[in-house]
C-alpha positions as CSV (number, residue, x, y, z in Angstrom):
1,M,16.0,3.0,-23.6
2,N,16.4,-0.6,-21.7
3,C,14.2,-2.4,-22.9
4,N,13.3,-4.7,-19.8
5,F,12.8,-1.7,-17.9
6,V,10.3,-0.8,-20.2
7,L,8.7,-3.9,-19.9
8,I,8.9,-3.9,-16.2
9,L,7.0,0.0,-16.6
10,L,4.3,-1.7,-18.8
11,G,3.8,-4.6,-16.3
12,N,3.7,-2.3,-13.4
13,A,1.2,-0.5,-14.7
14,I,-1.2,-3.0,-15.8
15,L,-1.1,-5.2,-12.8
16,G,-1.2,-2.3,-10.6
17,A,-4.3,-1.4,-12.2
18,P,-6.6,-3.2,-9.5
19,M,-5.4,-1.6,-6.6
20,P,-7.7,1.1,-6.6
21,M,-10.2,-1.1,-8.4
22,L,-10.2,-3.0,-4.9
23,I,-10.7,-0.4,-2.8
24,I,-14.0,0.7,-4.3
25,L,-14.6,-2.9,-4.7
26,G,-13.9,-4.3,-1.3
27,G,-16.3,-2.1,0.3
28,L,-19.2,-2.2,-1.4
29,A,-19.5,-5.8,-2.4
30,G,-18.8,-6.8,1.3
31,V,-21.8,-4.7,2.3
32,M,-23.9,-6.3,0.0
33,L,-22.9,-10.3,1.5
34,A,-21.8,-9.6,4.9
35,P,-23.9,-11.1,7.3
36,T,-23.2,-7.5,10.0
37,P,-22.4,-4.3,9.0
38,E,-19.1,-4.9,10.7
39,L,-17.6,-7.0,8.8
40,A,-18.1,-5.1,5.6
41,I,-14.7,-4.2,5.6
42,L,-13.5,-7.7,6.1
43,P,-12.7,-8.5,2.7
44,V,-10.3,-5.5,2.7
45,S,-9.1,-6.1,5.3
46,L,-8.1,-10.0,4.8
47,Q,-6.4,-8.6,1.4
48,L,-3.5,-6.5,3.6
49,L,-3.4,-9.2,6.3
50,A,-2.8,-11.7,3.3
51,G,-0.4,-9.0,1.9
52,M,1.5,-9.2,5.0
53,L,1.6,-13.0,5.1
54,S,3.1,-13.6,1.6
55,A,5.7,-11.0,1.0
56,M,8.4,-13.2,2.7
57,P,7.6,-16.4,1.3
58,M,7.1,-14.5,-2.3
59,S,10.3,-13.0,-1.7
60,V,11.9,-16.3,-0.9
61,L,10.6,-17.7,-4.3
62,M,11.5,-15.1,-6.0
63,G,15.5,-15.8,-5.1
64,R,15.1,-19.6,-6.0
65,Y,13.6,-19.2,-9.4
66,G,13.6,-15.3,-10.1
67,R,11.3,-12.5,-10.7
68,K,9.2,-13.7,-14.1
69,S,8.7,-16.3,-12.1
70,G,7.3,-14.4,-8.8
71,F,6.0,-11.5,-11.3
72,L,3.7,-14.9,-13.0
73,L,2.4,-16.1,-10.1
74,G,1.3,-13.2,-8.8
75,A,-0.7,-12.5,-12.3
76,L,-2.2,-15.8,-11.7
77,C,-3.2,-15.2,-7.7
78,A,-4.9,-12.1,-9.1
79,G,-6.6,-13.6,-12.2
80,L,-7.8,-16.6,-9.8
81,G,-8.7,-14.0,-7.1
82,G,-10.8,-12.0,-9.9
83,F,-12.4,-14.7,-10.9
84,L,-13.6,-15.6,-7.5
85,G,-14.8,-12.7,-6.4
86,A,-17.4,-12.1,-9.4
87,Y,-18.4,-15.9,-8.6
88,S,-19.2,-15.0,-5.0
89,L,-21.1,-12.2,-5.9
90,F,-23.3,-14.6,-8.1
91,V,-24.1,-17.4,-5.1
92,S,-24.1,-14.9,-3.0
93,N,-21.0,-16.3,-0.9
94,F,-19.2,-13.6,1.9
95,L,-16.6,-16.4,2.5
96,L,-15.6,-17.1,-1.4
97,L,-15.4,-13.0,-1.2
98,C,-13.1,-12.9,1.2
99,M,-10.8,-15.6,-0.2
100,A,-11.1,-13.9,-3.4
101,H,-9.6,-10.7,-1.8
102,A,-6.9,-12.4,0.1
103,M,-5.5,-14.1,-3.2
104,L,-6.0,-10.5,-4.7
105,G,-3.7,-9.3,-1.3
106,A,-1.3,-12.1,-2.7
107,A,-0.9,-10.8,-5.7
108,L,-0.6,-6.7,-5.1
109,S,2.4,-8.0,-2.7
110,C,3.9,-9.8,-5.2
111,F,3.5,-6.7,-7.6
112,G,5.1,-4.4,-4.9
113,F,9.0,-6.3,-6.4
114,F,8.5,-4.3,-9.4
115,R,10.5,-1.7,-8.3
116,F,13.0,-4.2,-6.9
117,A,13.5,-5.4,-10.8
118,A,13.7,-2.4,-12.6
119,A,16.9,-1.8,-10.0
120,E,18.4,-4.8,-11.3
121,V,17.8,-4.6,-15.0
122,V,19.4,-1.2,-15.4
123,S,23.3,0.4,-14.6
124,E,24.3,0.9,-10.8
125,S,24.1,4.7,-11.6
126,W,20.5,4.8,-13.0
127,R,19.0,3.0,-10.2
128,P,17.7,5.5,-8.0
129,T,15.9,7.3,-11.2
130,A,14.7,3.4,-12.0
131,I,13.4,3.1,-8.5
132,S,11.7,6.3,-8.7
133,I,10.0,6.3,-12.2
134,T,8.8,2.7,-11.6
135,L,7.0,3.9,-8.2
136,G,5.6,7.0,-10.3
137,S,4.2,4.7,-13.0
138,G,1.8,3.8,-10.4
139,L,0.1,6.7,-11.5
140,V,-1.0,4.9,-14.6
141,A,-2.9,2.9,-12.2
142,A,-4.6,6.0,-10.3
143,I,-5.8,6.8,-13.9
144,I,-6.9,3.7,-16.0
145,G,-7.7,1.5,-12.7
146,P,-11.0,3.2,-11.4
147,E,-12.6,4.0,-15.1
148,I,-12.3,0.8,-15.8
149,F,-14.5,-0.2,-12.9
150,V,-16.7,2.5,-14.0
151,Y,-17.0,0.9,-17.6
152,T,-17.2,-3.1,-16.5
153,R,-19.0,-2.7,-13.0
154,D,-22.2,-3.4,-14.3
155,Y,-21.5,-5.6,-17.2
156,F,-23.1,-8.5,-15.8
157,T,-26.2,-7.2,-14.9
158,P,-28.3,-7.6,-12.6
159,V,-25.3,-8.5,-10.5
160,P,-23.9,-5.2,-9.1
161,F,-19.8,-5.2,-9.4
162,A,-19.4,-8.7,-10.9
163,G,-17.9,-7.1,-13.9
164,G,-15.1,-5.3,-11.9
165,Y,-13.9,-8.6,-10.8
166,G,-13.9,-10.0,-14.2
167,A,-12.0,-7.1,-15.3
168,I,-9.5,-7.8,-12.7
169,S,-8.7,-11.6,-14.0
170,V,-8.5,-9.7,-18.1
171,I,-6.4,-7.3,-16.9
172,S,-4.1,-10.0,-14.7
173,L,-4.3,-12.2,-18.5
174,I,-2.9,-9.0,-20.5
175,G,-0.5,-7.9,-17.3
176,C,1.1,-11.0,-18.3
177,L,2.5,-10.6,-21.9
178,P,5.2,-8.2,-20.5
179,I,6.3,-10.4,-17.6
180,I,6.5,-12.9,-20.6
181,A,9.1,-11.2,-22.7
182,L,11.2,-10.1,-19.8
183,S,14.8,-11.3,-19.7
184,F,16.3,-11.0,-15.6
185,P,19.6,-12.1,-14.7
186,K,19.9,-15.4,-13.2
187,A,18.6,-15.7,-9.8
188,P,21.3,-16.1,-7.6
189,G,19.4,-18.6,-5.3
190,L,19.5,-18.9,-1.5
191,N,22.9,-20.5,-1.0
192,T,24.3,-16.8,-0.7
193,K,26.2,-15.9,2.3
194,I,23.8,-13.3,4.2
195,T,26.0,-11.4,6.9
196,T,23.7,-11.1,10.2
197,T,23.7,-8.9,12.6
198,K,25.3,-8.9,16.1
199,A,23.1,-7.3,17.9
200,P,19.4,-9.4,18.3
201,I,16.6,-7.3,16.9
202,G,14.7,-6.6,20.2
203,K,17.9,-4.3,21.0
204,I,18.1,-2.9,17.7
205,L,14.2,-2.1,17.8
206,C,14.7,-0.5,21.4
207,R,16.7,2.1,19.9
208,Q,14.9,5.4,19.6
209,P,15.2,6.2,16.7
210,V,14.5,2.7,14.6
211,Y,11.0,2.6,16.6
212,T,10.4,6.0,15.9
213,A,10.8,5.8,12.0
214,V,9.1,2.0,12.9
215,I,6.2,3.8,14.7
216,C,5.6,7.4,12.0
217,A,5.8,4.6,9.1
218,A,3.0,2.2,10.9
219,V,0.9,5.1,11.6
220,S,1.7,7.0,8.0
221,F,-0.2,3.8,7.3
222,G,-2.6,2.7,9.6
223,V,-4.0,6.4,9.0
224,M,-4.2,6.2,5.6
225,V,-5.8,3.1,5.4
226,L,-8.2,4.0,8.2
227,L,-9.7,6.8,6.1
228,M,-8.8,5.1,2.4
229,A,-10.7,1.6,3.2
230,P,-14.4,3.5,4.3
231,T,-14.7,6.0,1.7
232,P,-16.5,4.2,-0.9
233,L,-19.3,2.7,1.5
234,A,-19.4,6.3,3.6
235,M,-20.1,8.2,0.3
236,V,-22.6,5.9,-1.0
237,S,-24.5,5.9,2.1
238,C,-24.0,10.0,2.0
239,G,-26.1,9.6,-0.8
240,F,-23.0,10.2,-3.8
241,S,-22.5,7.8,-6.6
242,E,-19.9,5.0,-6.5
243,T,-18.7,6.3,-10.4
244,Q,-17.9,9.9,-7.7
245,A,-16.6,7.6,-5.0
246,S,-14.6,5.8,-7.8
247,D,-13.2,9.5,-9.2
248,V,-12.5,10.4,-5.1
249,I,-10.3,7.1,-5.2
250,R,-8.4,8.5,-8.1
251,W,-7.4,11.0,-6.8
252,H,-5.9,10.0,-3.7
253,V,-4.2,7.1,-5.3
254,I,-2.9,10.1,-7.9
255,A,-2.0,12.2,-4.5
256,M,-0.3,9.1,-3.0
257,F,2.3,8.4,-5.5
258,A,2.2,11.3,-7.6
259,P,5.2,13.2,-5.0
260,S,7.1,10.1,-5.4
261,F,9.4,12.2,-8.0
262,F,10.6,14.5,-5.7
263,T,10.4,13.0,-2.0
264,G,13.7,11.5,-2.0
265,S,15.4,15.4,-3.2
266,L,13.1,16.7,-0.4
267,I,14.1,14.1,2.2
268,S,17.9,15.2,0.9
269,R,17.4,18.8,1.6
270,Y,15.1,19.0,5.0
271,G,16.1,15.9,6.4
272,S,13.8,13.0,7.1
273,A,12.2,13.7,10.2
274,R,11.0,17.4,8.6
275,I,9.3,15.5,6.0
276,V,7.9,12.6,8.1
277,A,6.6,15.8,10.4
278,C,4.8,17.1,7.6
279,G,3.0,14.3,6.4
280,L,2.0,13.5,9.9
281,F,0.3,17.3,9.5
282,L,-1.1,16.2,6.3
283,L,-2.9,13.0,7.8
284,G,-4.0,15.0,10.7
285,L,-5.6,17.3,8.3
286,A,-7.0,15.0,6.0
287,G,-8.8,13.6,9.0
288,G,-9.5,17.7,9.9
289,M,-11.3,17.9,6.9
290,A,-13.1,14.9,6.9
291,A,-15.0,15.2,9.9
292,T,-15.5,18.7,9.0
293,G,-18.4,17.8,6.5
294,I,-20.0,14.9,4.3
295,E,-20.3,17.8,1.0
296,L,-18.3,15.8,-1.8
297,E,-15.6,18.4,-1.9
298,Y,-14.4,17.4,1.5
299,F,-14.2,13.8,0.1
300,Y,-12.0,16.0,-2.5
301,I,-9.9,17.5,-0.3
302,S,-9.6,14.9,2.3
303,L,-8.5,11.6,0.4
304,I,-6.0,13.8,-1.8
305,L,-4.8,15.2,1.8
306,L,-4.2,11.6,2.5
307,G,-2.3,10.5,0.1
308,L,-0.2,13.4,0.4
309,G,0.4,12.8,3.6
310,W,1.3,8.9,3.3
311,N,3.8,9.8,0.6
312,F,6.0,12.2,2.7
313,G,5.2,10.0,6.3
314,F,5.8,6.5,5.0
315,I,9.0,7.5,2.6
316,G,10.5,9.9,5.2
317,A,10.1,6.7,7.9
318,T,11.3,4.5,5.4
319,N,14.7,6.6,4.6
320,M,14.7,7.5,8.5
321,L,14.9,3.9,9.4
322,S,17.8,3.2,6.7
323,E,19.9,6.0,8.2
324,N,19.6,4.1,11.7
325,L,20.4,1.2,10.6
326,L,24.0,-0.7,10.2
327,P,24.3,-2.5,6.8
328,A,23.9,-5.6,8.3
329,E,20.8,-5.1,10.3
330,R,18.9,-3.8,7.6
331,A,17.2,-7.2,6.2
332,L,16.1,-8.2,9.9
333,V,15.0,-4.9,11.1
334,Q,13.5,-3.7,7.6
335,G,11.0,-7.0,7.4
336,A,10.3,-6.7,11.1
337,N,8.9,-2.8,10.2
338,D,7.1,-3.9,7.2
339,T,5.6,-6.7,9.1
340,L,4.5,-4.0,11.6
341,V,3.4,-1.9,8.8
342,A,0.9,-4.3,7.9
343,L,-0.4,-5.4,10.7
344,V,-1.3,-1.9,11.6
345,A,-2.8,-1.6,8.2
346,T,-4.8,-4.3,8.7
347,L,-6.0,-3.7,12.3
348,A,-7.1,0.0,11.1
349,S,-8.9,-1.3,8.0
350,F,-11.1,-3.8,10.1
351,G,-11.4,-1.0,12.8
352,S,-12.7,1.5,10.1
353,G,-15.5,-0.9,9.2
354,V,-16.2,-0.9,13.0
355,L,-16.6,2.5,13.3
356,I,-18.2,3.1,10.4
357,S,-21.0,0.9,11.0
358,T,-21.2,1.4,14.7
359,F,-21.2,5.1,14.5
360,D,-20.6,7.3,11.1
361,W,-17.8,8.9,8.7
362,G,-17.1,11.3,11.8
363,A,-16.2,8.7,14.1
364,V,-13.5,7.6,11.6
365,A,-11.9,10.6,10.8
366,L,-11.5,11.7,14.8
367,A,-10.1,7.7,15.2
368,A,-6.9,9.3,13.0
369,F,-5.8,12.2,15.6
370,P,-4.8,9.7,18.7
371,M,-2.2,8.0,16.3
372,V,-0.9,11.4,14.4
373,F,-0.3,12.8,18.3
374,L,1.8,10.0,19.1
375,A,3.8,9.8,16.5
376,L,4.3,13.5,16.5
377,V,5.3,13.6,20.2
378,L,7.9,10.7,19.3
379,L,9.3,13.0,16.6
380,Y,9.4,15.7,19.3
381,V,11.4,13.8,21.5
382,L,13.6,12.3,19.5
383,K,14.7,15.9,18.0
384,R,15.5,16.9,21.3
385,R,17.1,13.7,22.6
386,M,19.7,13.4,19.6
387,T,22.4,16.0,20.1
388,F,24.0,14.3,16.5
389,P,23.2,12.1,13.5
390,G,23.2,8.7,14.3
391,S,24.5,9.2,18.1
392,E,22.2,5.7,19.1
393,L,24.1,3.4,16.3
394,P,26.3,1.4,17.7
395,E,29.8,1.0,16.5
396,Q,30.5,-1.0,13.8
397,G,33.9,-1.5,14.5
C-alpha cells in the first residue's frame, strides 16, 4: 500500500482524537468558568466560528507552502490550544478558555483537509476509495478520544478536566510524527490560472436546486450541533457521570463516520434527494427521542440517530450541490456553502447553550423540528418542480 497514504491515515486518526474530547470538554469546562449559565457553550461556539474563519486562509497557506506545512501548523495550534485550555482551568479564566477553543477550532478545520491530501498521494482511479477510507478513519478518533478523556481528565487533581486539555497537547505532538515523514507532491502555488464562473454568485445561489442543497446541508449540520453540543451538560445535570457522557459521545461520533463507507453507494442507487430526506427524517427522530425522556437509553439512541442523520443529510446535500453546479461554479459556491454551514452551526451551538440554561434539555430537542421541517418542505417543492435532472442548470455553451 502507498506509504504516504498510510501516513495520512495515521495522522488523521491521531490528530482527529481531540474532536470527540472537545465535545465533552467544551461544555463541562465552560459551565465551570462561565460568568453566566448562558455562556457555558460559548467556548464550543467560538471553536466552530474559528473553524469557519480559518478554513479559507488554511487552504491558501497549503496551496502556497504545501500540505505538510499546513498540517504541522494545525498540530501546533492544537498543541498550544490544549496547553492554554489546561492553564485556563488552573487560573479559572473563562476568556483564556474561549481563546483555547478558538485555536483548537482552527486546528480541527486544518485537519479536515486530510481527505484532500489523501486524494493527492494515490492514483486517480483510487481517489474515491482513498477519500472514503480517510473519512472512515475518523472511527479511530471516535473510539480512542473519549477513552483518553476518561483516563486523563483528573490527571491534575484537584483541577478537573485540565488533564484532558493537557492530553490534547501530547496527542498533537505525537500526531506530528507521521506528518513529518510525509512526502507530498510539490505545491503548485497560487499562480495557477483559475477559471471563473460567468454568472454572479447571487444568481447561482438563487437557483432552486442550489439553495435547497445549501439549506439542507446547513440544517443537517446545525441540528447535529444543536443537540450534540449540550449533551454532556444535560447528562451531568440529569445525574449521569462524565464517563457515561463520554461513551454517549463516542457512539454518536461512530454513527457520524461509520456510514461513510457506503453512503456514496446509496446516493448512486437512490439519488441525493432521497438520501437527504432520509437523513432529515433521522434528525427529526433524534430530536423526538431526546424530547421523550432523560433516561440513559434515550441519550444513547438519540445521539446515534443524530450521527446517522448528519451523515446522510450532510453528505447527500453536498453531493446534490455538486450535481447542480457547473465545473467553473463549484469552487466559489462550495466555499459559500461551507461558510453558511459553519455559521449555522455556530449559531446553533450558542442557541443550544441559551436554551438549556434558560429552559431544559427538552426545549433544545424541540428546537430541532422547525429546522428539519423547513428543509423537508424545500426538498418536496424541489421534487415537484424539477421535471428532469439538471433542468435549472445554465447552458454550458
